[in-house]
N, CA, C, O and the ligand as a Tripos MOL2 file, in Angstrom:
@<TRIPOS>MOLECULE
protein
  321   319    81     0     0
PROTEIN
NO_CHARGES

@<TRIPOS>ATOM
      1 N         146.8220  138.8720   39.7870 N.3       1 MET1
      2 CA        148.0950  139.0180   39.1030 C.3       1 MET1
      3 C         149.2700  138.7010   39.9870 C.2       1 MET1
      4 O         150.2400  138.0760   39.5590 O.2       1 MET1
      5 N         149.1750  139.1460   41.2470 N.am      2 ALA2
      6 CA        150.2430  138.8260   42.1910 C.3       2 ALA2
      7 C         150.2580  137.3500   42.5240 C.2       2 ALA2
      8 O         151.3080  136.7500   42.7570 O.2       2 ALA2
      9 N         149.0550  136.7760   42.5400 N.am      3 ARG3
     10 CA        148.9560  135.3250   42.8120 C.3       3 ARG3
     11 C         149.6970  134.4640   41.7640 C.2       3 ARG3
     12 O         150.3480  133.4680   42.0780 O.2       3 ARG3
     13 N         149.5530  134.9170   40.4930 N.am      4 LEU4
     14 CA        150.2070  134.2360   39.4120 C.3       4 LEU4
     15 C         151.7750  134.2460   39.5520 C.2       4 LEU4
     16 O         152.4790  133.2780   39.2670 O.2       4 LEU4
     17 N         152.2310  135.4350   40.0160 N.am      5 ALA5
     18 CA        153.6760  135.5490   40.1780 C.3       5 ALA5
     19 C         154.1820  134.6500   41.3400 C.2       5 ALA5
     20 O         155.2730  134.0810   41.2860 O.2       5 ALA5
     21 N         153.3790  134.5590   42.3320 N.am      6 ILE6
     22 CA        153.7020  133.6180   43.4980 C.3       6 ILE6
     23 C         153.7480  132.1820   42.9940 C.2       6 ILE6
     24 O         154.6760  131.4340   43.3000 O.2       6 ILE6
     25 N         152.7310  131.8060   42.2150 N.am      7 ILE7
     26 CA        152.7050  130.4430   41.6870 C.3       7 ILE7
     27 C         153.8940  130.1570   40.7940 C.2       7 ILE7
     28 O         154.4880  129.0810   40.8620 O.2       7 ILE7
     29 N         154.2400  131.1200   39.9560 N.am      8 ALA8
     30 CA        155.3600  130.9780   39.0730 C.3       8 ALA8
     31 C         156.6810  130.8300   39.8880 C.2       8 ALA8
     32 O         157.5460  130.0230   39.5460 O.2       8 ALA8
     33 N         156.8000  131.6000   40.9260 N.am      9 ALA9
     34 CA        158.0050  131.5410   41.8270 C.3       9 ALA9
     35 C         158.0510  130.2060   42.5010 C.2       9 ALA9
     36 O         159.1200  129.6010   42.5910 O.2       9 ALA9
     37 N         156.9080  129.7120   42.9890 N.am     10 LEU10
     38 CA        156.8720  128.4520   43.6780 C.3      10 LEU10
     39 C         157.2660  127.3390   42.7050 C.2      10 LEU10
     40 O         158.0190  126.4340   43.0680 O.2      10 LEU10
     41 N         156.7700  127.4020   41.4970 N.am     11 LEU11
     42 CA        157.0730  126.4010   40.4860 C.3      11 LEU11
     43 C         158.6080  126.3590   40.2160 C.2      11 LEU11
     44 O         159.2180  125.2960   40.1040 O.2      11 LEU11
     45 N         159.1810  127.5650   40.1220 N.am     12 ALA12
     46 CA        160.6100  127.6570   39.8520 C.3      12 ALA12
     47 C         161.3990  127.0430   41.0030 C.2      12 ALA12
     48 O         162.3910  126.3550   40.7640 O.2      12 ALA12
     49 N         160.9820  127.2750   42.2380 N.am     13 VAL13
     50 CA        161.6340  126.7400   43.4250 C.3      13 VAL13
     51 C         161.5410  125.1930   43.4300 C.2      13 VAL13
     52 O         162.5110  124.4860   43.7070 O.2      13 VAL13
     53 N         160.3140  124.7070   43.1080 N.am     14 ILE14
     54 CA        160.0930  123.2540   43.0910 C.3      14 ILE14
     55 C         161.0060  122.5930   42.0120 C.2      14 ILE14
     56 O         161.6000  121.5410   42.2470 O.2      14 ILE14
     57 N         161.0940  123.2430   40.8330 N.am     15 VAL15
     58 CA        161.9600  122.6850   39.7400 C.3      15 VAL15
     59 C         163.3620  122.6900   40.1990 C.2      15 VAL15
     60 O         164.0520  121.6880   40.0110 O.2      15 VAL15
     61 N         163.8590  123.7730   40.8070 N.am     16 LEU16
     62 CA        165.2750  123.8390   41.3000 C.3      16 LEU16
     63 C         165.5770  122.7910   42.3450 C.2      16 LEU16
     64 O         166.6280  122.1520   42.3160 O.2      16 LEU16
     65 N         164.5990  122.6110   43.3150 N.am     17 LEU17
     66 CA        164.7680  121.6330   44.3990 C.3      17 LEU17
     67 C         164.8450  120.2210   43.7790 C.2      17 LEU17
     68 O         165.6850  119.4020   44.1510 O.2      17 LEU17
     69 N         163.9280  119.9710   42.8160 N.am     18 PHE18
     70 CA        163.8480  118.6590   42.1740 C.3      18 PHE18
     71 C         165.1500  118.3860   41.4490 C.2      18 PHE18
     72 O         165.6820  117.2770   41.5110 O.2      18 PHE18
     73 N         165.6630  119.3910   40.7640 N.am     19 ARG19
     74 CA        166.9580  119.2220   39.9990 C.3      19 ARG19
     75 C         168.1080  118.8940   40.9340 C.2      19 ARG19
     76 O         168.8880  117.9820   40.6590 O.2      19 ARG19
     77 N         168.2260  119.6320   42.0480 N.am     20 SER20
     78 CA        169.3460  119.4510   42.9730 C.3      20 SER20
     79 C         169.1810  118.1000   43.6490 C.2      20 SER20
     80 O         170.1680  117.4310   43.9580 O.2      20 SER20
     81 N         167.9100  117.6880   43.8870 N.am     21 PHE21
     82 CA        167.6510  116.3640   44.5540 C.3      21 PHE21
     83 C         168.1110  115.2750   43.5910 C.2      21 PHE21
     84 O         168.7710  114.3260   44.0140 O.2      21 PHE21
     85 N         167.7790  115.3900   42.3080 N.am     22 LEU22
     86 CA        168.1920  114.3920   41.3590 C.3      22 LEU22
     87 C         169.7080  114.2920   41.2260 C.2      22 LEU22
     88 O         170.2470  113.1930   41.0930 O.2      22 LEU22
     89 N         170.3890  115.4140   41.2580 N.am     23 ARG23
     90 CA        171.8070  115.4820   41.1020 C.3      23 ARG23
     91 C         172.5370  114.8000   42.2890 C.2      23 ARG23
     92 O         173.5320  114.1010   42.1020 O.2      23 ARG23
     93 N         171.9930  115.0350   43.5510 N.am     24 SER24
     94 CA        172.6460  114.5130   44.7530 C.3      24 SER24
     95 C         172.0690  113.1560   45.1550 C.2      24 SER24
     96 O         172.3950  112.6360   46.2220 O.2      24 SER24
     97 N         171.1980  112.5700   44.2920 N.am     25 ASP25
     98 CA        170.6160  111.2910   44.6310 C.3      25 ASP25
     99 C         171.6730  110.1760   44.6840 C.2      25 ASP25
    100 O         172.3050  109.9040   43.6640 O.2      25 ASP25
    101 N         171.8780  109.5510   45.7850 N.am     26 PRO26
    102 CA        172.9020  108.5110   45.8770 C.3      26 PRO26
    103 C         172.5650  107.2420   45.1130 C.2      26 PRO26
    104 O         173.4260  106.4150   44.8160 O.2      26 PRO26
    105 N         171.2440  107.1170   44.8000 N.am     27 TYR27
    106 CA        170.8460  105.9750   44.0060 C.3      27 TYR27
    107 C         170.7860  106.2440   42.4940 C.2      27 TYR27
    108 O         170.2730  105.4360   41.7200 O.2      27 TYR27
    109 N         171.3120  107.3700   42.1140 N.am     28 ALA28
    110 CA        171.2700  107.7880   40.6850 C.3      28 ALA28
    111 C         172.1730  106.9230   39.8360 C.2      28 ALA28
    112 O         171.8820  106.6850   38.6640 O.2      28 ALA28
    113 N         173.3010  106.4330   40.4260 N.am     29 ALA29
    114 CA        174.2450  105.6510   39.6640 C.3      29 ALA29
    115 C         174.5650  104.3220   40.3030 C.2      29 ALA29
    116 O         175.6790  104.1070   40.7810 O.2      29 ALA29
    117 N         173.5950  103.4320   40.3130 N.am     30 PRO30
    118 CA        173.8570  102.1520   40.9330 C.3      30 PRO30
    119 C         174.7460  101.2040   40.1410 C.2      30 PRO30
    120 O         175.1500  100.1540   40.6400 O.2      30 PRO30
    121 N         175.0560  101.5920   38.8690 N.am     31 SER31
    122 CA        175.8670  100.7420   38.0080 C.3      31 SER31
    123 C         177.3610  100.8510   38.3560 C.2      31 SER31
    124 O         178.1400   99.9690   37.9950 O.2      31 SER31
    125 N         177.7640  101.9190   39.0500 N.am     32 THR32
    126 CA        179.1810  102.0760   39.3820 C.3      32 THR32
    127 C         179.5170  101.2620   40.6250 C.2      32 THR32
    128 O         179.3140  101.6860   41.7620 O.2      32 THR32
    129 N         180.0500  100.0540   40.3460 N.am     33 GLU33
    130 CA        180.4150   99.1550   41.4040 C.3      33 GLU33
    131 C         181.8070   99.4810   41.8860 C.2      33 GLU33
    132 O         182.7090   99.6740   41.0710 O.2      33 GLU33
    133 N         182.0160   99.5520   43.2450 N.am     34 MET34
    134 CA        183.2920   99.8440   43.7850 C.3      34 MET34
    135 C         184.0290   98.5160   44.1000 C.2      34 MET34
    136 O         183.4570   97.5800   44.6570 O.2      34 MET34
    137 N         185.3270   98.4840   43.7150 N.am     35 VAL35
    138 CA        186.1430   97.3260   43.9890 C.3      35 VAL35
    139 C         187.3410   97.7470   44.8600 C.2      35 VAL35
    140 O         187.8160   98.8780   44.7500 O.2      35 VAL35
    141 N         187.8230   96.8540   45.7100 N.am     36 GLN36
    142 CA        188.9180   97.2400   46.5840 C.3      36 GLN36
    143 C         190.2470   96.6990   46.0140 C.2      36 GLN36
    144 O         190.3600   95.5390   45.6190 O.2      36 GLN36
    145 N         191.2190   97.5820   45.9950 N.am     37 ASP37
    146 CA        192.5780   97.2440   45.6100 C.3      37 ASP37
    147 C         193.2460   96.4280   46.6860 C.2      37 ASP37
    148 O         193.4770   96.9650   47.7690 O.2      37 ASP37
    149 N         193.5850   95.1220   46.4620 N.am     38 PRO38
    150 CA        194.1260   94.3410   47.5720 C.3      38 PRO38
    151 C         195.5370   94.7300   47.9710 C.2      38 PRO38
    152 O         196.0310   94.3050   49.0150 O.2      38 PRO38
    153 N         196.1800   95.5250   47.1530 N.am     39 ASN39
    154 CA        197.5670   95.9650   47.4170 C.3      39 ASN39
    155 C         197.6080   97.0950   48.3870 C.2      39 ASN39
    156 O         198.3700   97.0670   49.3530 O.2      39 ASN39
    157 N         196.7680   98.1310   48.1370 N.am     40 CYS40
    158 CA        196.8510   99.3770   49.0240 C.3      40 CYS40
    159 C         195.5170   99.5810   49.7730 C.2      40 CYS40
    160 O         195.4610  100.4130   50.6790 O.2      40 CYS40
    161 N         194.4180   98.8300   49.4150 N.am     41 GLY41
    162 CA        193.1800   98.9810   50.1020 C.3      41 GLY41
    163 C         192.2320  100.0750   49.6230 C.2      41 GLY41
    164 O         191.1670  100.3040   50.1960 O.2      41 GLY41
    165 N         192.6720  100.7640   48.5160 N.am     42 THR42
    166 CA        191.8560  101.8340   48.0100 C.3      42 THR42
    167 C         190.6580  101.2810   47.2350 C.2      42 THR42
    168 O         190.7680  100.2820   46.5250 O.2      42 THR42
    169 N         189.5270  101.9450   47.3850 N.am     43 PHE43
    170 CA        188.3300  101.6140   46.6310 C.3      43 PHE43
    171 C         188.3550  102.3380   45.3070 C.2      43 PHE43
    172 O         188.5580  103.5520   45.2680 O.2      43 PHE43
    173 N         188.1540  101.6160   44.2230 N.am     44 VAL44
    174 CA        188.1560  102.1610   42.8610 C.3      44 VAL44
    175 C         186.9140  101.7580   42.1250 C.2      44 VAL44
    176 O         186.4690  100.6150   42.2330 O.2      44 VAL44
    177 N         186.3230  102.7110   41.3480 N.am     45 PRO45
    178 CA        185.1710  102.3520   40.5210 C.3      45 PRO45
    179 C         185.6010  101.2500   39.5460 C.2      45 PRO45
    180 O         186.6320  101.3580   38.8810 O.2      45 PRO45
    181 N         184.7770  100.1710   39.4760 N.am     46 LYS46
    182 CA        185.2060   99.0100   38.6380 C.3      46 LYS46
    183 C         185.5750   99.3520   37.2290 C.2      46 LYS46
    184 O         186.5490   98.7790   36.7410 O.2      46 LYS46
    185 N         184.8690  100.2680   36.4860 N.am     47 PRO47
    186 CA        185.2650  100.5540   35.1240 C.3      47 PRO47
    187 C         186.6320  101.2620   35.0130 C.2      47 PRO47
    188 O         187.2590  101.2490   33.9540 O.2      47 PRO47
    189 N         187.0790  101.8740   36.1140 N.am     48 GLU48
    190 CA        188.3840  102.5890   36.0900 C.3      48 GLU48
    191 C         189.4950  101.7220   36.6740 C.2      48 GLU48
    192 O         190.6700  102.0850   36.6190 O.2      48 GLU48
    193 N         189.1170  100.5870   37.2290 N.am     49 ALA49
    194 CA        190.1770   99.7830   37.9200 C.3      49 ALA49
    195 C         191.0020   99.0070   36.9050 C.2      49 ALA49
    196 O         190.5760   98.7260   35.7850 O.2      49 ALA49
    197 N         192.2360   98.6680   37.3700 N.am     50 VAL50
    198 CA        193.1650   97.8870   36.5470 C.3      50 VAL50
    199 C         192.8860   96.4160   36.8990 C.2      50 VAL50
    200 O         193.0720   95.9970   38.0410 O.2      50 VAL50
    201 N         192.4450   95.6570   35.9230 N.am     51 PHE51
    202 CA        192.1120   94.2140   36.1680 C.3      51 PHE51
    203 C         193.3280   93.3560   35.9730 C.2      51 PHE51
    204 O         194.0890   93.5230   35.0200 O.2      51 PHE51
    205 N         193.5010   92.4240   36.9020 N.am     52 ARG52
    206 CA        194.6500   91.5110   36.7720 C.3      52 ARG52
    207 C         194.2380   90.1700   37.4210 C.2      52 ARG52
    208 O         193.6570   90.1410   38.5050 O.2      52 ARG52
    209 N         194.5530   89.0820   36.7310 N.am     53 LYS53
    210 CA        194.2580   87.7470   37.3140 C.3      53 LYS53
    211 C         195.4900   87.3000   38.0860 C.2      53 LYS53
    212 O         196.5470   87.0650   37.5000 O.2      53 LYS53
    213 N         195.3550   87.1880   39.3690 N.am     54 VAL54
    214 CA        196.4970   86.7840   40.2180 C.3      54 VAL54
    215 C         196.1830   85.3510   40.7260 C.2      54 VAL54
    216 O         195.2520   85.1510   41.5060 O.2      54 VAL54
    217 N         196.9680   84.3820   40.2720 N.am     55 GLY55
    218 CA        196.7330   83.0270   40.5750 C.3      55 GLY55
    219 C         195.3540   82.6140   39.8880 C.2      55 GLY55
    220 O         195.2030   82.6980   38.6700 O.2      55 GLY55
    221 N         194.3970   82.1810   40.7170 N.am     56 ASP56
    222 CA        193.0780   81.9380   40.1850 C.3      56 ASP56
    223 C         192.0770   82.9340   40.6500 C.2      56 ASP56
    224 O         190.8720   82.6940   40.5870 O.2      56 ASP56
    225 N         192.5700   84.0850   41.1320 N.am     57 ARG57
    226 CA        191.7240   85.1430   41.6670 C.3      57 ARG57
    227 C         191.6100   86.3050   40.6760 C.2      57 ARG57
    228 O         192.5880   86.6410   40.0090 O.2      57 ARG57
    229 N         190.4260   86.9240   40.5720 N.am     58 ASP58
    230 CA        190.2650   88.1560   39.7860 C.3      58 ASP58
    231 C         190.4810   89.3040   40.6720 C.2      58 ASP58
    232 O         189.7310   89.4710   41.6340 O.2      58 ASP58
    233 N         191.4740   90.1310   40.4160 N.am     59 CYS59
    234 CA        191.7990   91.2830   41.2830 C.3      59 CYS59
    235 C         191.6910   92.5740   40.4890 C.2      59 CYS59
    236 O         191.9440   92.6180   39.2850 O.2      59 CYS59
    237 N         191.3070   93.6170   41.2020 N.am     60 TYR60
    238 CA        191.1880   94.9540   40.6430 C.3      60 TYR60
    239 C         192.0440   95.9000   41.3980 C.2      60 TYR60
    240 O         192.0260   95.9090   42.6280 O.2      60 TYR60
    241 N         192.8030   96.7060   40.6930 N.am     61 PHE61
    242 CA        193.7620   97.5990   41.3290 C.3      61 PHE61
    243 C         193.5300   99.0690   40.9330 C.2      61 PHE61
    244 O         192.9070   99.3730   39.9160 O.2      61 PHE61
    245 N         194.0620   99.9670   41.7870 N.am     62 CYS62
    246 CA        193.8950  101.4170   41.5130 C.3      62 CYS62
    247 C         194.8150  101.8860   40.4350 C.2      62 CYS62
    248 O         194.5330  102.8750   39.7580 O.2      62 CYS62
    249 N         195.9590  101.1660   40.2530 N.am     63 SER63
    250 CA        196.9400  101.5700   39.2700 C.3      63 SER63
    251 C         197.7450  100.3510   38.7530 C.2      63 SER63
    252 O         197.7270   99.2750   39.3510 O.2      63 SER63
    253 N         198.4240  100.5530   37.6630 N.am     64 GLN64
    254 CA        199.2700   99.5210   37.0680 C.3      64 GLN64
    255 C         200.3490   99.1320   38.0740 C.2      64 GLN64
    256 O         200.7260   97.9660   38.1980 O.2      64 GLN64
    257 N         200.8440  100.1740   38.8040 N.am     65 LYS65
    258 CA        201.9310   99.9430   39.7540 C.3      65 LYS65
    259 C         201.5270   99.0260   40.8470 C.2      65 LYS65
    260 O         202.2870   98.1460   41.2520 O.2      65 LYS65
    261 N         200.2870   99.2300   41.3480 N.am     66 CYS66
    262 CA        199.7470   98.3340   42.4240 C.3      66 CYS66
    263 C         199.5630   96.9190   41.9360 C.2      66 CYS66
    264 O         199.8440   95.9580   42.6520 O.2      66 CYS66
    265 N         199.0900   96.7990   40.7130 N.am     67 ALA67
    266 CA        198.8800   95.4780   40.0960 C.3      67 ALA67
    267 C         200.2250   94.7410   40.0000 C.2      67 ALA67
    268 O         200.3070   93.5620   40.3460 O.2      67 ALA67
    269 N         201.2560   95.4140   39.5430 N.am     68 ASP68
    270 CA        202.5810   94.8550   39.4160 C.3      68 ASP68
    271 C         203.1470   94.4100   40.7690 C.2      68 ASP68
    272 O         203.6770   93.3100   40.9260 O.2      68 ASP68
    273 N         203.0050   95.3300   41.7420 N.am     69 GLU69
    274 CA        203.5200   95.0780   43.0910 C.3      69 GLU69
    275 C         202.8380   93.8510   43.6800 C.2      69 GLU69
    276 O         203.4960   92.9460   44.1940 O.2      69 GLU69
    277 N         201.5160   93.8310   43.6000 N.am     70 TYR70
    278 CA        200.7610   92.7310   44.2040 C.3      70 TYR70
    279 C         201.0310   91.4350   43.5080 C.2      70 TYR70
    280 O         201.1490   90.4050   44.1710 O.2      70 TYR70
    281 N         201.1380   91.4340   42.1780 N.am     71 GLN71
    282 CA        201.4140   90.2400   41.4180 C.3      71 GLN71
    283 C         202.7700   89.6500   41.6830 C.2      71 GLN71
    284 O         202.9180   88.4380   41.8440 O.2      71 GLN71
    285 N         203.7910   90.5420   41.7290 N.am     72 SER72
    286 CA        205.1300   90.0840   42.0040 C.3      72 SER72
    287 C         205.2610   89.5210   43.4290 C.2      72 SER72
    288 O         205.9480   88.5260   43.6590 O.2      72 SER72
    289 N         204.5950   90.1740   44.3620 N.am     73 ARG73
    290 CA        204.6460   89.7310   45.7240 C.3      73 ARG73
    291 C         203.9430   88.4340   45.8980 C.2      73 ARG73
    292 O         204.3810   87.5690   46.6560 O.2      73 ARG73
    293 N         202.7910   88.2830   45.1610 N.am     74 ASN74
    294 CA        201.9890   87.0350   45.2420 C.3      74 ASN74
    295 C         202.7240   85.8920   44.5930 C.2      74 ASN74
    296 O         202.7170   84.7700   45.1000 O.2      74 ASN74
    297 N         203.3710   86.1760   43.4480 N.am     75 ALA75
    298 CA        204.1270   85.1320   42.7560 C.3      75 ALA75
    299 C         205.2770   84.6860   43.5680 C.2      75 ALA75
    300 O         205.5900   83.4960   43.6070 O.2      75 ALA75
    301 N         205.9570   85.6550   44.2580 N.am     76 HIS76
    302 CA        207.0800   85.3440   45.0900 C.3      76 HIS76
    303 C         206.6720   84.4560   46.2600 C.2      76 HIS76
    304 O         207.3810   83.5120   46.6100 O.2      76 HIS76
    305 N         205.5230   84.7660   46.8640 N.am     77 ASN77
    306 CA        205.0050   84.0070   48.0250 C.3      77 ASN77
    307 C         204.6460   82.5720   47.6350 C.2      77 ASN77
    308 O         204.9450   81.6360   48.3770 O.2      77 ASN77
    309 N         204.0230   82.3990   46.5020 N.am     78 SER78
    310 CA        203.5930   81.0920   46.1350 C.3      78 SER78
    311 C         204.7560   80.2410   45.5840 C.2      78 SER78
    312 O         204.7070   79.0110   45.5970 O.2      78 SER78
    313 N         205.8070   80.9410   45.0960 N.am     79 ALA79
    314 CA        206.9800   80.2100   44.5850 C.3      79 ALA79
    315 C         207.8240   79.6450   45.6870 C.2      79 ALA79
    316 O         208.3910   78.5640   45.5300 O.2      79 ALA79
    317 N         207.9320   80.3560   46.8330 N.am     80 SER80
    318 CA        208.8210   79.9590   47.9170 C.3      80 SER80
    319 C         208.1010   79.1240   48.9460 C.2      80 SER80
    320 O         208.7060   78.7030   49.9320 O.2      80 SER80
    321 ZN        196.5370  100.6400   44.8990 Zn       81 ZN81
@<TRIPOS>BOND
     1     1     2 1
     2     2     3 1
     3     3     4 2
     4     3     5 am
     5     5     6 1
     6     6     7 1
     7     7     8 2
     8     7     9 am
     9     9    10 1
    10    10    11 1
    11    11    12 2
    12    11    13 am
    13    13    14 1
    14    14    15 1
    15    15    16 2
    16    15    17 am
    17    17    18 1
    18    18    19 1
    19    19    20 2
    20    19    21 am
    21    21    22 1
    22    22    23 1
    23    23    24 2
    24    23    25 am
    25    25    26 1
    26    26    27 1
    27    27    28 2
    28    27    29 am
    29    29    30 1
    30    30    31 1
    31    31    32 2
    32    31    33 am
    33    33    34 1
    34    34    35 1
    35    35    36 2
    36    35    37 am
    37    37    38 1
    38    38    39 1
    39    39    40 2
    40    39    41 am
    41    41    42 1
    42    42    43 1
    43    43    44 2
    44    43    45 am
    45    45    46 1
    46    46    47 1
    47    47    48 2
    48    47    49 am
    49    49    50 1
    50    50    51 1
    51    51    52 2
    52    51    53 am
    53    53    54 1
    54    54    55 1
    55    55    56 2
    56    55    57 am
    57    57    58 1
    58    58    59 1
    59    59    60 2
    60    59    61 am
    61    61    62 1
    62    62    63 1
    63    63    64 2
    64    63    65 am
    65    65    66 1
    66    66    67 1
    67    67    68 2
    68    67    69 am
    69    69    70 1
    70    70    71 1
    71    71    72 2
    72    71    73 am
    73    73    74 1
    74    74    75 1
    75    75    76 2
    76    75    77 am
    77    77    78 1
    78    78    79 1
    79    79    80 2
    80    79    81 am
    81    81    82 1
    82    82    83 1
    83    83    84 2
    84    83    85 am
    85    85    86 1
    86    86    87 1
    87    87    88 2
    88    87    89 am
    89    89    90 1
    90    90    91 1
    91    91    92 2
    92    91    93 am
    93    93    94 1
    94    94    95 1
    95    95    96 2
    96    95    97 am
    97    97    98 1
    98    98    99 1
    99    99   100 2
   100    99   101 am
   101   101   102 1
   102   102   103 1
   103   103   104 2
   104   103   105 am
   105   105   106 1
   106   106   107 1
   107   107   108 2
   108   107   109 am
   109   109   110 1
   110   110   111 1
   111   111   112 2
   112   111   113 am
   113   113   114 1
   114   114   115 1
   115   115   116 2
   116   115   117 am
   117   117   118 1
   118   118   119 1
   119   119   120 2
   120   119   121 am
   121   121   122 1
   122   122   123 1
   123   123   124 2
   124   123   125 am
   125   125   126 1
   126   126   127 1
   127   127   128 2
   128   127   129 am
   129   129   130 1
   130   130   131 1
   131   131   132 2
   132   131   133 am
   133   133   134 1
   134   134   135 1
   135   135   136 2
   136   135   137 am
   137   137   138 1
   138   138   139 1
   139   139   140 2
   140   139   141 am
   141   141   142 1
   142   142   143 1
   143   143   144 2
   144   143   145 am
   145   145   146 1
   146   146   147 1
   147   147   148 2
   148   147   149 am
   149   149   150 1
   150   150   151 1
   151   151   152 2
   152   151   153 am
   153   153   154 1
   154   154   155 1
   155   155   156 2
   156   155   157 am
   157   157   158 1
   158   158   159 1
   159   159   160 2
   160   159   161 am
   161   161   162 1
   162   162   163 1
   163   163   164 2
   164   163   165 am
   165   165   166 1
   166   166   167 1
   167   167   168 2
   168   167   169 am
   169   169   170 1
   170   170   171 1
   171   171   172 2
   172   171   173 am
   173   173   174 1
   174   174   175 1
   175   175   176 2
   176   175   177 am
   177   177   178 1
   178   178   179 1
   179   179   180 2
   180   179   181 am
   181   181   182 1
   182   182   183 1
   183   183   184 2
   184   183   185 am
   185   185   186 1
   186   186   187 1
   187   187   188 2
   188   187   189 am
   189   189   190 1
   190   190   191 1
   191   191   192 2
   192   191   193 am
   193   193   194 1
   194   194   195 1
   195   195   196 2
   196   195   197 am
   197   197   198 1
   198   198   199 1
   199   199   200 2
   200   199   201 am
   201   201   202 1
   202   202   203 1
   203   203   204 2
   204   203   205 am
   205   205   206 1
   206   206   207 1
   207   207   208 2
   208   207   209 am
   209   209   210 1
   210   210   211 1
   211   211   212 2
   212   211   213 am
   213   213   214 1
   214   214   215 1
   215   215   216 2
   216   215   217 am
   217   217   218 1
   218   218   219 1
   219   219   220 2
   220   219   221 am
   221   221   222 1
   222   222   223 1
   223   223   224 2
   224   223   225 am
   225   225   226 1
   226   226   227 1
   227   227   228 2
   228   227   229 am
   229   229   230 1
   230   230   231 1
   231   231   232 2
   232   231   233 am
   233   233   234 1
   234   234   235 1
   235   235   236 2
   236   235   237 am
   237   237   238 1
   238   238   239 1
   239   239   240 2
   240   239   241 am
   241   241   242 1
   242   242   243 1
   243   243   244 2
   244   243   245 am
   245   245   246 1
   246   246   247 1
   247   247   248 2
   248   247   249 am
   249   249   250 1
   250   250   251 1
   251   251   252 2
   252   251   253 am
   253   253   254 1
   254   254   255 1
   255   255   256 2
   256   255   257 am
   257   257   258 1
   258   258   259 1
   259   259   260 2
   260   259   261 am
   261   261   262 1
   262   262   263 1
   263   263   264 2
   264   263   265 am
   265   265   266 1
   266   266   267 1
   267   267   268 2
   268   267   269 am
   269   269   270 1
   270   270   271 1
   271   271   272 2
   272   271   273 am
   273   273   274 1
   274   274   275 1
   275   275   276 2
   276   275   277 am
   277   277   278 1
   278   278   279 1
   279   279   280 2
   280   279   281 am
   281   281   282 1
   282   282   283 1
   283   283   284 2
   284   283   285 am
   285   285   286 1
   286   286   287 1
   287   287   288 2
   288   287   289 am
   289   289   290 1
   290   290   291 1
   291   291   292 2
   292   291   293 am
   293   293   294 1
   294   294   295 1
   295   295   296 2
   296   295   297 am
   297   297   298 1
   298   298   299 1
   299   299   300 2
   300   299   301 am
   301   301   302 1
   302   302   303 1
   303   303   304 2
   304   303   305 am
   305   305   306 1
   306   306   307 1
   307   307   308 2
   308   307   309 am
   309   309   310 1
   310   310   311 1
   311   311   312 2
   312   311   313 am
   313   313   314 1
   314   314   315 1
   315   315   316 2
   316   315   317 am
   317   317   318 1
   318   318   319 1
   319   319   320 2
@<TRIPOS>SUBSTRUCTURE
     1 MET1         2 RESIDUE 1 A MET
     2 ALA2         6 RESIDUE 1 A ALA
     3 ARG3        10 RESIDUE 1 A ARG
     4 LEU4        14 RESIDUE 1 A LEU
     5 ALA5        18 RESIDUE 1 A ALA
     6 ILE6        22 RESIDUE 1 A ILE
     7 ILE7        26 RESIDUE 1 A ILE
     8 ALA8        30 RESIDUE 1 A ALA
     9 ALA9        34 RESIDUE 1 A ALA
    10 LEU10       38 RESIDUE 1 A LEU
    11 LEU11       42 RESIDUE 1 A LEU
    12 ALA12       46 RESIDUE 1 A ALA
    13 VAL13       50 RESIDUE 1 A VAL
    14 ILE14       54 RESIDUE 1 A ILE
    15 VAL15       58 RESIDUE 1 A VAL
    16 LEU16       62 RESIDUE 1 A LEU
    17 LEU17       66 RESIDUE 1 A LEU
    18 PHE18       70 RESIDUE 1 A PHE
    19 ARG19       74 RESIDUE 1 A ARG
    20 SER20       78 RESIDUE 1 A SER
    21 PHE21       82 RESIDUE 1 A PHE
    22 LEU22       86 RESIDUE 1 A LEU
    23 ARG23       90 RESIDUE 1 A ARG
    24 SER24       94 RESIDUE 1 A SER
    25 ASP25       98 RESIDUE 1 A ASP
    26 PRO26      102 RESIDUE 1 A PRO
    27 TYR27      106 RESIDUE 1 A TYR
    28 ALA28      110 RESIDUE 1 A ALA
    29 ALA29      114 RESIDUE 1 A ALA
    30 PRO30      118 RESIDUE 1 A PRO
    31 SER31      122 RESIDUE 1 A SER
    32 THR32      126 RESIDUE 1 A THR
    33 GLU33      130 RESIDUE 1 A GLU
    34 MET34      134 RESIDUE 1 A MET
    35 VAL35      138 RESIDUE 1 A VAL
    36 GLN36      142 RESIDUE 1 A GLN
    37 ASP37      146 RESIDUE 1 A ASP
    38 PRO38      150 RESIDUE 1 A PRO
    39 ASN39      154 RESIDUE 1 A ASN
    40 CYS40      158 RESIDUE 1 A CYS
    41 GLY41      162 RESIDUE 1 A GLY
    42 THR42      166 RESIDUE 1 A THR
    43 PHE43      170 RESIDUE 1 A PHE
    44 VAL44      174 RESIDUE 1 A VAL
    45 PRO45      178 RESIDUE 1 A PRO
    46 LYS46      182 RESIDUE 1 A LYS
    47 PRO47      186 RESIDUE 1 A PRO
    48 GLU48      190 RESIDUE 1 A GLU
    49 ALA49      194 RESIDUE 1 A ALA
    50 VAL50      198 RESIDUE 1 A VAL
    51 PHE51      202 RESIDUE 1 A PHE
    52 ARG52      206 RESIDUE 1 A ARG
    53 LYS53      210 RESIDUE 1 A LYS
    54 VAL54      214 RESIDUE 1 A VAL
    55 GLY55      218 RESIDUE 1 A GLY
    56 ASP56      222 RESIDUE 1 A ASP
    57 ARG57      226 RESIDUE 1 A ARG
    58 ASP58      230 RESIDUE 1 A ASP
    59 CYS59      234 RESIDUE 1 A CYS
    60 TYR60      238 RESIDUE 1 A TYR
    61 PHE61      242 RESIDUE 1 A PHE
    62 CYS62      246 RESIDUE 1 A CYS
    63 SER63      250 RESIDUE 1 A SER
    64 GLN64      254 RESIDUE 1 A GLN
    65 LYS65      258 RESIDUE 1 A LYS
    66 CYS66      262 RESIDUE 1 A CYS
    67 ALA67      266 RESIDUE 1 A ALA
    68 ASP68      270 RESIDUE 1 A ASP
    69 GLU69      274 RESIDUE 1 A GLU
    70 TYR70      278 RESIDUE 1 A TYR
    71 GLN71      282 RESIDUE 1 A GLN
    72 SER72      286 RESIDUE 1 A SER
    73 ARG73      290 RESIDUE 1 A ARG
    74 ASN74      294 RESIDUE 1 A ASN
    75 ALA75      298 RESIDUE 1 A ALA
    76 HIS76      302 RESIDUE 1 A HIS
    77 ASN77      306 RESIDUE 1 A ASN
    78 SER78      310 RESIDUE 1 A SER
    79 ALA79      314 RESIDUE 1 A ALA
    80 SER80      318 RESIDUE 1 A SER
    81 ZN81       321 GROUP 0 **** ****
């Protein structure tokens, strides 16, 4: 009877360990690609990034503000 309780406890520990391992697995979300904001250098998850085409380059920004800043600076540089 005591042996059964030990086995049950061990199973519970194994399940808990397995769950926490799955949660902290760094390979659990390989689809979240990180992109770097060329304006401030921040890394942003691609689905959350602000996409803007600057010249003939595809750029991803952390915010609308960064996109505007980078685009206006880039346009100014290429114009002059
Ligand atoms: Zn930024």
